[in-house]
N, C-alpha and C positions, 0 to 999 in steps of 0.2 A: 183187236189190236192189243198187244201186251202193254203193261204199264211203262216200261222203258221207252217203247216206241211212241206212246202218247206223250210222255215227258219231253222227248226230243222234238216232237212236232210242235208242242206248245212253246218250248224254249226258242225254237227257230222263228216262230211267228212273232213272238214278243221281242225278238232281237232286232227287228227292223225299226229304224228311227220313225218313219212315217206312221207305222202301225202303233208304236208307243205313243206318239202324239195323239192319235185318234182315241186310243184306250184311255189316256189321261183325261182327255176332254169329256169322255163319258163318265168319269169318276164323279162328276158333279151331280149325277143322278138323273139328268135330263136326256130324253131321246132326241137325237139329231139326225138330220138328213145327210145323204152322201155328199151333197154340195157343201154343207156346213163343215163336215169333217174334212173334206178335201181342202177347204180354205184354212182350217185350223192346222193341218199337217203341211200346207204349202206344196201340195201336189196337184196334178191335173185330175179332172173328174174320172177319166177312164182308169187311171192308176189307183185312185181312191176306191173305185168300184171293185177292182181286182183284190185290193187289200181287204176290203169289207167282206167279199165273198169268201176269202180264205179264213178270216176270223169267225165268220158265221158258220162255215162248214166245220170248224174245229170245236164249235160249241161255246166259244168265248163271247159271242154276241148273239142277240136275237133281233129279228126284224119284224116290224109291224106295218102293214099297208093301210093307208088312210087316203082314199081318193087316188089321186095321181102320185102321191108321195109315199116314200118308204122311210120309216124312221128306225134308227138303230139305237140299241141300248145294251149295256152289259147283260149277259145272260142270267146272272144270279149273284147272290152275295158272296159266294165262294170265289168267283172271279175277282170281285172287288177286293176281297181279303188278300188274294194272291198279289194283286197289283200294289196294294198298300204295303204289304211286306217287302216286296221287291224295291219299292221306292226307298224304304228305310235302309235296306242293304246297300243300294246304289249310292245313297247319300253318305253313308258311313265310309264307303270305299273312296269316294271322290273328295271328301272333306277332311279337314283336320280332326284328330280324335276328340278334341274338346267341343266340337261343333255338332249339334244334332238338329235334324229337322229343317224345314224350309226357312230361308232368310226372311221372306215376306212376313211381317208381324201379323197381318190379317189372316194368313193361312195358319200360322201357329196358334192364333187365338181361337178361331172357329172356322171349320170347313166342312163340306159335305164329303163323306166317305161312302160313295154310292147313294144310299138313301137314309143314312143316319149321321149323327153329329160326331165329328172328330176334332182334334186339337185340344187346347187347354180346357175349354169348357166341357168338351165331351168326356175327358178324363176326370174332371172335377165332379161331374154328375155321377159317373160310374162309382168313383170312390165314396161319394156321399151316400149313395144307395147301399153300398156294402157296409159302411160304418154305421148306418142307421138300421141295419138289419132288414132292408128291403130286398137285397139280393144275397144269395148264398151259393157257394160252390158245392155241388153234390155230384159224386161219381163223374168228375171231370166235366160236368155240365153246369151252367149258370141257371139258378132257379129263382123265380120270383116268390118271395115268402108271403104268408098271410098278411103280415103288416104291409108289405110292398103292394099287394093287391088293393088293400084299402086306400093306400096313398095314391096309387095310379087312378083308381076309380074316382077319386076326388078331383082329378085333373080333367075329367070329361072324356077320357079315352075308354072305348068299349072293349074290355078285355075278352069278353065272350066272342066277339067278332074276330079278334086277333087269334084266339085259340083255334078257330075254325080254319085258319090259313095253314098251308102245307109247310111253311117255314118254321124254324124254332122260335119260340117266344122271346127268349133271351140268348144272346151270344156275346162272348167277350172277344173284342177285336183289338189286336195290338196296334197302338197308335205310333206311327213312324216318327212323329216329331217329339212326342212326350216319352216314348219308350215304356209306356204303361198302357193299361187297357181302357178302352171306351166301350160303351154299350151298343151292340148291334142287334140283329134279329128283328122280328116283327115289332117288338116294343120299342127298340131304338128308332126304327123308322117312324112309328106313330108319334113318338115324342118330338122328333124333328118337325114333323108336319104340324104338331100342336104349337111348337115355339114360333113357327112361321105364321100360323093363323093368328096367334096372339100379338104378333108384331114385335116379339122379342128379338127375332132374327130376320134379316132380309137377304135374299139372294143377290149376288153381284153378277152383272152380265159378263159372260165369257170367263168365268172364274169359279173354282171350287170354293173360294173364300166366302164366308157368310159374314155380313155386317151385323154386329151386335148393337142394337139401338140403345139409347140412354135408358129407356124403360126396361129393355132387356137386361142391361147390366144390373139394375136394381132387382128385378124379378128373378133372374137366374141366381143371383147371390142368395136371395131368400129361399129359393127352391133347393139349394144345396146346403143349407145350414144344418 
């Protein structure tokens, strides 16, 4: 299939409201069942199954079987980046020029973008790492420096294990509410998991928004000094 045909196919799939609702629900990074996605999109189970089959067939979703259940998730970080970018474009078109990003303050402050941290805190961490020389842009790729490796090692994250994964260690992802970059890639995902483990952030039910705890406010501020 040529690139134009693939582009048209993906655009047509994403152009349906129910499929958009399902894809948006999966941006929180959790795997969901067809029933859960049907409820989220407000459609019948057979309709949801047809949508999910189309999205899976196009490579936008992947499915995992566990017992009698089938769980759906976004296929990869590229799909999440595509959706994040489209959300920004859609919001700019639909809103007044002076308004950017989601109205919900919780989504603006901290949210899951697939498996990494987005929003004000995500951008603040990315900018802090660049300012302190932990991240450097080389040949259009974001690189973790020697100083950055030392800092990350101190957080308890196993960089050797991350290096063995097939995904890039660091990626810059354009944040649709802040219009600047936050940190994605294997390191971005590992950092979000670490923040959750430490209790700095908490997931909110049925939402991409992440609650920043009182301890998290203090620790994240120190983390980005």
